N, C-alpha and C positions, 0 to 999 in steps of 0.2 A: 566690450567695454563701458557701453553707458548701462548695461543690463547687471553689471559688478559694479559698480559705484555704490559705498554705502550711505549716498542720499540722494532725494529725491529732486532731478533735475528736467525742467520744461524749458523748449524754446517755443516762442511766439512771434509770428512773424510781423511786417508793417500793419498787415492788414488784418491783427488780430488771431489768426490763424493759429492752433498750434502745429508744429509743424514737426517736433520732437516731444517724447516724454517717457522715460524709461519706468522700468517696470516699481523702482522704489517709489517713486513718486507716484502712480498710479495708484498703489498700496495705502498707501500713506492716506492720498487724499481721496481712498474709498470709490475706486472706479474700475473698471477693468481696461486695458489699453486699448479695445476695440472700440468702446465707447470715446475715445477722444480724436479718432480716425476722421479727418474733415471736417472738424467741429474747433469754432472759432472759442476762446476762455469766456465769452461773453454770454456764450450758448449754456456751456457748461455751470458758470458760476454768478452770475451776475444777479439771476434774478434771487438768488438766497440772501436774503435781506439779514438773515443770522451769522452769515460769514460777510460783512463788510468790510471790517477792518482788512480780513484776505484779500478781495477785492480792490480795498483802497490802495495796496502798495501797488497792484500792477497799475492803476491811474497814476500815480503818486511817480512811477517811474518814467513814465508816457510824457505826461505834462512838465516836469522838471528836469528829464532828460538827465538822470539820474544815474550815478555808479556805486558799485557796493551799496546801496540803500538796504539797511539789515532792520530787521523788527519781529518781535517777536508776537503771537496774536493768536486766537484763540478759535480754533478750526471745529467746527459740528459737521459731521459725516450723515450721509442719508441713512444707514443703521443706527444712529444714535448717539454713536459713540465720539466723546469732546475729545480735542487731540490738543495738545500746546505747539506750534510750530512755530520752526526759528525761520525766516524765509529771508536770503538776500537777491537782490534783484538788480539788472546791471539793465541800462539803453546800451542799444547796438547802434552805432552809426556807419552810414558808407558812403563815400562823396558829400561828406556833411548833413546827410538825411538818413532819417529811421528807415533803420535793416533788421530792427526787432530788436527783444530783449530776453534774455536768459533768468531762468528764475531757478536757484536752487533752496530746496526744503529737507528741512531737518526735523524730524518727530524729538520734541524734548521734554516729552509730557513726564514721563519718567523722572529725570529732573528737575523738571518745573515741581513736582508734587513731592521730590525730595527737599525742594528749597521750601516750600512750603510747612512741610512739616516742622523743618528745622527754622523756621519762622518761628510756627504758633508753640514750640517749645520755648523756643527763646523767649517770648511772650505771656506764655505762663509763668517760667520761671522769673521774671523780672516783674510781672505782679506778684507773686509773692516774696518777691525779694523786697521790693515798694512795700508791701504790707508788714512786713520784719521789720523795714526802717521806718515806720510811723508806727510801730509798735515802742521801738528801741526812743525814738523821738519823744513819745509820750511820760514814758518811765523815766528819761533823762531831765525833763521838764520838771514831772512831781521830783523828783531826788533833788535837783536844783533849788526847787522853792522850799523844800520843808532843810535841806542845811542851812538855806543864804542868811534867814534870822539868828539862830544861834551860832554858827559860826561870826559871825559881823561882830554879835556880841562878847563872845570868847574874847576874839581878837582886840578891840577894845579896853573890854575890861583889866585886859593882862598889859596891853600899853602903858596904860594909868599907874596899875600896881607896879611896875617896872621904873615909872619914872620917880616914883616916890622911895624906892630903895635904894642906900647907900653902895656906894659903887664897891667897897669891899662886902656887903650884904651877900653871902654865900647860896640866899635864894635867886639872886638873880640870875643864874643860870638856867635852875627851872623854870623862871618864867622867862628865860630865851627860848627854852625848848617849846614850852607850849605858845610864843606866839612865832617861830617858825613853825609847828603842825598847823598852826589856825591860817599862816598865809598860805601854804599849800592846801588846807581845803579849799579857802579862797579862789585861788587860781584854778583850781578843779570847778566849783561852782562857776567861774566866769568861763571856763571851757565850754563848760557841758549847756550853758546860758547860750552860749553861742552858737552849738550846735544847733537849739530847737529855735532858732529865730533865723535859719536859715529863711531868706527868702524864698518865694514863690516861682518858679522859669518862668521868663518872659523871653522866649525865644526870639532871635531877628537874624538876619543874614548880616554874618561877619566873617573877613578875614581869618581863617583856620590859623593863618602863619603869623598876624596881628596879636591873636590870643596864646600862641606861644609864647613870642617876645615877650608879653607882659607878664608873663609865668616864672621865666627865666630872669627879667632884669628885677623879679622881686627877690632874687636870692644873694644879690649883691651883698648885703649890712650883713648874713647867714657865713656865708662864707669868710669875710674877714672875721666875726667873730672868732669861727672855729678857727681860723688858720689853715682853710684847705683849697681848694682850687678844682674846678670843676671844668673837665676838658668835653667841650659839645662834639655831637654829630646831628648835623640833621639834614632828614633827604624828607622835602615837602611838596608834595602837586600843588601849584599854587590853584587854590579852590577857598568857595565861600560855602558855609555852613550854617543851618539856622540849628544855633543856641542861642543862651542865657549866656554872653561872652566873661560876662563879671566870676559867674559861679563856675562855669567851665576850668574859667581862669585858673579859679582855687583850685579845684580838682586838681590840674596839673601841676600846680605849685606844692600841692600838700604833697606829690608823687615825686617829685625831684626833692624839696625839704628834706622828706624824708631817707632818700638814698643818700643825701650828704651826711646827714646827724648818722647814722649808722655805719656811713663807710670808715675804715682802721687804716687808710691811709691819706697821706697829704693831697694828693692829685687822685679824682675820681671820674671815669668817663662816664659819659650819659650819652647813648643813642637814642632820637627822636626819630621815627618814621609813621609820616603822614599820608595816608594815599586813602582812595574808594576801594569799597568791597562791595560787589553784588549790592547798589542800592543804600549802601553804609556807611561812614566814612567809621575808618580805621585809624585807632592811633595805636602805637607799639613804646612804650619805652623800657628802654635796656641800661640798667647801672653795670659796674664792674666790682659793683661793694661784695659785703661779704654772704652774699644769698642769705634762705630763710631756713632754719632749722625744719625737718620733718617734723618735729615734735611739736612744732608752733607753727604752723600753716593752716591748719584749721579755723586758728583763733584770732589772724591777722586781721580783720573786719570787726572783732566786739568790740563794743565799746569800751574804756576802761583796761583794754589788754594793752602791756606796752614790756618791753625787757630793756628799757633804757634807763640808766639811774635816776634820772629828772625826767616825769612826762607820765601823763594823763592820760595816753591813748586813745585820743578822739579822731585824730586824725586822719586815718585811713579808713574809719566810718564815716565821718564825712566826705573822704571822697565817692566811698561804695553807694551814698545815699543821693550825690547828685546826680552820679551815672544813672542810678537810676530813675529820679527824676527827669533824664531827659530817655528816658523808657532806652534805656540804654544796658549792655553787658559787660562786664567785668571780668577778665581772667589773670592769675598771676601763676607762670612758671619761673621756678630756681630750683639751683642747686647748688646747695653750701661751700660755700666759698667758688664759686665763679659766676655771682652776681644774679638777680634777678629780671625779669621780663613780665611787664604789666600791660595787656592787651585791651583798650577801650574802643567798642563797637557803637558806635551813636546812629540812630536812623536820620536820613538828611529830609525827610518831610515832614518832620515836627510842624505844626501850624505857630505862622508867627502870629504876635498880639502887637495892638498898639499902643 
């Protein structure tokens, strides 16, 4: 039975002697079964300084009398092969005295390498997205600078001319059209300027639930203006995360606002799931809105792209930039007529700043 176990098993008695070890454990650790006969674990492993983390697990189990202590460690075999091992160990008692320890050994090298490749790919993609976001920011900044002054002049002079026209003057309609157009351009410049002025990310430890509540509460006024109501479903594991609370709250608020404004119904369901996922914080926002058409999906995060009758198209672009500044990754899944799910993953280990 022991030899047929898919994981390695090693039992060490109260004197430190290895009394049981199966074939899987010997193959993973790089020693023959015979090499363990009559030997203590210290004789085989303790002098290998390169495997200090592996040895430390055994020591911690003994001294702390731990049960189900689980860690992943790097293990170097005598043949030079380096493995990533998942170790689970438990302290055994008999009449309140140490009877020994049981150690389960699982080779997770391939899984670890797959995770590292995925992490590297995401980091590379994040770097590309960050560079693209910087290019967009620079372009937007230049556009806002070039448009602001002439638009302000056109709007100002147009209003002065309008004020001098008689109420029944047929030219008033033309001037009002000009003023309306300049007002839209002024709004565009203001939104673009706001995008370019996003503050540098200053991460601190903060409650992700508190950030979520802040983003949700910011929608009350817009719900009233649109005569719509959001029905919330929140599943959140209580946790703290290292983010810029203000900026991350803006990103969540933009996602909620976008779902609210695109909803065709008076009531909209938004489900939020917050969880930990392999060293990252995972935020899922799912709405019951109309979804995104296949034709529009490639462009939703592009600046100035919008399907709203009145809109600038910088909201989701800003979300993308904030996530990128947090070294995170964002994906969108949407089915026309069945709603949209946006998934944000950000690392838990951003360095804090004072």
